[in-house]
Steps between C-alpha positions, in 0.01 A plus 500: 500500500646839400538773765220721367251212500597410856448860614162514322381180665598640838311828445220384270210586732633849567557564129139404429357701789689812398366475145149442628519820707607695192217347295246618757567861397259589213750705299282558191661781301211539254248605766556822702297346784807289582744794517574455870565129449744577218718703736462235768627235256797718400599541863466124559730424205757751627500339843536155345806612303659641814438181696633286215834677493483822300731751667285778360127493416260786435157585363560746215229746404385539139213703351294184554555202727848459651790284389669293770878500467747284688866408465784301645836604355783272612769614255474768230732291281257208492206467259162636602165326454191724495182315597174643366153408619168660592286509811177612332241246391209472260146581621342186649174526303281307448501426874215249480715262293763460772479183708656689791537878560777642277679677784462224757775263381451127548717202414309219329610179334425457130565236235789707366622598847450205736735675744268803493459833326444847643168643375483881505510794266868569426615155613686444173474842333719628643525500879587131528761510226642832619525373857706200385781747434468655844533160665782397265689807617433405862649156442810641326563760771438267795728236351769736371422383148434829318762513222421845361310823558122507489243775456119484510250718316144396590230723351129552561361575154585200281137395469402845372782551251796609721417860421750651744777242489671677210486823700673324791766333286597820318561668836693210654736378228801470730306341784364234264825429317539123453642218292178304452132535588334192649122459489262226611163601357463222245456124508651168408361219286445251784635409842730242341573709188689818592505777242634849450280765345696649211234723352209718611228649287439873498166658584260768382197557723210725400145581606230575244172686542213501249223758540172538313204678667566762766312291759363148549189453288186285515575203274139482381465863403847536349608144409580469130528875452806578713833317496552280805859561621533145635391348167739727313791442737471121485484510121808723485689270737399191302645656184846527657565134413438322170390139446859381557520687836737745333492858633356733235654832605694634197875498565468292817733224377743717301784471753420162653807281546450173314691213657674251272373144467814390685415722798135389494611137496721563803204654682296193415740279695366636829263246658136593440186288524215673319243261646616574854495870413138479387400293800658743745301787351177305427533566127351295218773627270781753475448820301724749326682627194513251215841351417643508851509261795353582839843573648586724205172687520555591864865600472639603160183637338327831573144495630198724559258422781205669667568507874167647603180629339203677652207733442127525554310325774659197670306490826236253613188457288432692177535861395425568135745771401724597217807619690669828428848349522690173475858434609775243459855452620728346239857373527740410222799278574788587270814325375853628433523796259140610563507840668215527749442870435479439124257213553285713731485769231413243230223360719353842574492607136350171386239477775383854433487431125270196529241678716170580325395865485216425743743482794804682632811316617763588757822298541699556819851347509595373847848349509735279309853374454743341259567130449832361623726209407785372719799364305582142595874539439566753776647457848160572656333211324790265562497578872127432523539185294772371734295588808199301384720212390666481842168498689270309262761266354411598144547796268205738473313551174501853355148619426324819400219620718171643385496741792636852516732678740522833315775641717756235396572675170519829688757352740735420213457847352543696823738278701683325212441168675384162379213334682469134590155360575501214750134424564367218717126531438284253308219549247260362761576782746203705370677835509262793434212257567296385799675239714851615414749272668870416529631157584690464827746280312552769234548773760764304689666377180544857388670592827729200456592578137557876512827490703652275232435773241704742712780245529519418130453857379777628727734224384428558130528876537838475671624265228382735224 
């Protein structure tokens, strides 16, 4: 048994209890009603960093929610790892679909996690994965096993687009100077199949509003004579894909990176059971762009999805109205070379152009970010590869993720640093959904693996 695993076994209950206390704080950045809890979570993270071994930790103000910074510098001549994570979480809605309250964490056994999983909002995304790094630091400090310098930057606005993180980074270039940025906000293929995320999709997020009459109207007196905004909006949305599930916005695919057949074949070597995939999601069949596999559709291809749609009367019973307005929130996941601001502009122009004269349309851009690809021939990747190999006994599989962490591309631009993504979540963790969970095994395995990244990265950097 390696030293880190022995330490984890000794302190397992405390590690779990500390995470559970953090998960009890409803740090929902999207809802101003949780403002006080956001600051409470930031303070809790700062205290955790101090207790784990940071010689300096502080809550740094921004125009929005604060960034928590911590560091332990043992020798300026040694490499520095900057750990990024976030303490904010998604809204828990719809509450009625949770089996247990989202901010009252419980550990329950499941088929995938017979040793138990922590059920709570933020369990995997990202409090659980972020806290692995805090406990990994504790192990390294307590056992005199920290081979290099470490810094932490834990923000509170990731789930709402990291609006003020760029502001913070531009003002703290020297403080954040590093040799590599380490993030655990992604997943791995399976508990027995470690993987390293080598690519993230970009994101463009917009809200649309369709207006017809200046007030809600009686559907009997006005039906058939006045455009119904909900009818129009749904028709407009339906037209955004053709019969092959191809996005119809002119220019949308102009800069899409097309992977070679060789690269696609390599991707296809990752274990994937489509029948198990359908069963896990209660699907009769998979669905998506013609000519691509399920794993390609959710990683190397751009997408357009409606995230929410509303308008009119949705209460109990009936109310016969033609609503004045209808709304939808729409996200587009983007691939390398697609600029999110260009795509947002293309969407706005197209959506306005397909609206009939009987309605008016307003498109409000929210946030976005660029796609990112990690080279697999760099020291960062090699160090992560060696860390997984030492702990799991096998080399990890490189894979591209369908998710987005928009600030990763910004990190490289502003800090001139490469990012390595060492995620320990699983597809079954239900992030952004009711009953989000994170396996106890995964949580502890992350704490065990992370110190080996420090060891291998420091060694490779010194040999460079």
